[in-house]
C-alpha positions, -999 to +999 in steps of 0.1 A: -141-142-469-154-111-479-189-118-461-165-122-431-145-093-433-178-074-440-190-086-409-160-081-386-160-046-399-194-041-390-192-052-352-159-033-351-181+001-365-207-004-343-181-012-313-166+018-318-200+035-318-207+021-284-179+029-268-179+067-284-209+071-268-203+054-234-169+077-233-190+108-241-218+097-214-190+097-190-173+127-195-206+147-198-217+133-160-182+139-140-163+104-147-186+080-132-221+090-139-225+110-110-216+143-102-182+144-078-189+149-041-184+184-024-174+167+004-136+153+007-122+129+032-099+138+057-065+127+039-072+148+009-085+177+029-048+173+048-032+172+018-052+205+004-051+224+032-012+219+040+004+223+008+004+255+005-001+270+034+017+306+042-006+306+074+007+273+087+038+257+077+037+228+104+034+205+074+036+224+042+052+214+011+058+247-002+040+238-035+007+252-047+006+219-067-012+196-044-003+167-069+035+170-064+035+175-030+019+147-029+045+126-050+076+141-039+069+148+001+041+131+015+044+103+002+077+104-014+090+069-008+068+055-031+080+074-060+115+062-054+099+023-052+085+037-085+115+053-099+135+018-085+114-007-103+121+016-133+157+013-127+159-023-126+141-032-153+164-011-177+192-026-168+180-056-172+171-050-206+200-033-213+215-061-201+196-084-226+202-065-254+234-054-253+252-091-253+226-097-285+238-069-309+263-079-331+287-042-326+308-057-357+279-055-384+268-017-373+280-001-400+275+038-396+262+050-432+278+080-442+243+095-457+207+084-437+180+071-463+148+078-439+118+087-452+108+121-477+122+155-467+087+164-459+085+140-438+119+142-423+114+183-424+082+173-403+097+157-373+125+180-365+097+205-365+077+186-344+108+167-323+115+208-310+081+215-301+079+179-276+111+189-267+102+224-253+067+207-238+087+184-220+109+209-203+079+230-191+065+199-175+095+193-158+107+224-147+074+239-138+059+209-123+056+220-088+035+248-099+017+233-124+003+197-134+033+179-148+069+168-131+098+151-137+083+112-150+058+135-172+080+158-189+110+129-193+084+103-206+073+133-233+112+146-240+116+108-252+093+107-277+117+134-296+143+113-304+119+080-308+104+104-339+136+113-350+144+077-350+115+068-372+114+095-396+153+098-403+173+069-386+185+054-358+223+066-366+209+107-374+202+104-336+236+088-325+252+119-347+229+141-327+250+133-292+224+104-280+247+076-276+244+047-257+271+057-232+261+090-229+223+088-221+236+058-193+261+088-178+229+115-178+210+085-163+234+083-133+236+123-132+200+120-127+196+090-093+227+113-079+208+141-082+175+118-063+199+109-044+217+136-028+183+156-022+170+127-007+193+123+020+209+158+025+183+163+059+199+133+075+228+160+080+205+177+104+192+147+118+160+153+093+146+128+071+148+108+044+130+133+015+121+160+039+116+192+020+104+218+044+112+226+082+096+201+111+094+209+149+110+173+152+143+182+133+168+205+133+171+204+096+160+243+078+143+227+048+150+237+008+149+271+003+114+280-009+127+309-027+158+327-042+154+363-042+127+364-066+128+331-076+100+304-066+116+271-064+088+254-042+118+237-021+130+203-031+109+198-057+119+211-084+155+192-076+136+164-072+118+174-108+150+176-126+169+147-115+139+124-123+132+141-160+170+132-167+162+094-155+134+091-169+143+110-203+174+088-205+163+056-193+136+052-221+160+067-247+185+036-237+153+016-243+150+030-280+186+027-290+194-006-278+161-020-297+168+001-329+205-009-326+198-051-320+174-047-346+204-035-373+227-054-361+204-090-362+195-077-398+232-063-403+216-035-425+233-007-431+215+026-441 
């Protein structure tokens, strides 16, 4: 038995070394063993030339962050469909979990057990840092890499850390309640719908950001006084941040509450 364990450990060690060397080679040589070509295809050239072209605003998105422009402007329908799929998945999982949760066994304790004091303090500090970084990702996603989905996914790590280090009841007392998260998610979905459909009032296009020659929609303001907003992109990022962060938190809450109710534990 010991010989088998030693052999298995040796194989894992060798494979780890090989994988490390392969990844290092890929990183050093440009990702695929060759340096990326200087040529850009016609579609990529269009995005690069138009996403923030102050000299020709016919097809611009008003954002120097080309990836965000693509995700929310040039091919925004794809992002909306992804959000819809996530929404349906979360809704289905929530329905299944909600019916199985035995709410009578979920007795909120007076004190949380959690882990040691050092771990609890560390988790609180790290969670605060995660929240700040996630807000930065979401609010600056139209200027620098990030966006609503990335920021929302990062934000959900904070309550998950708090659940692991303290308890599920701790974050519930902080305000992360199931019905409240569902309400905030609904607000985010309404925000996405309003920003996406408002151009139709001017006979524009769904998800239209900036003015186009074929519509009367004036476009979302890129600047409001000294504030640079990037048109509709900041509003879409904020709405997506609310949707994604709360949906992940809903899953965490449902999962841990289901676990508590089935075990009948009261910490």
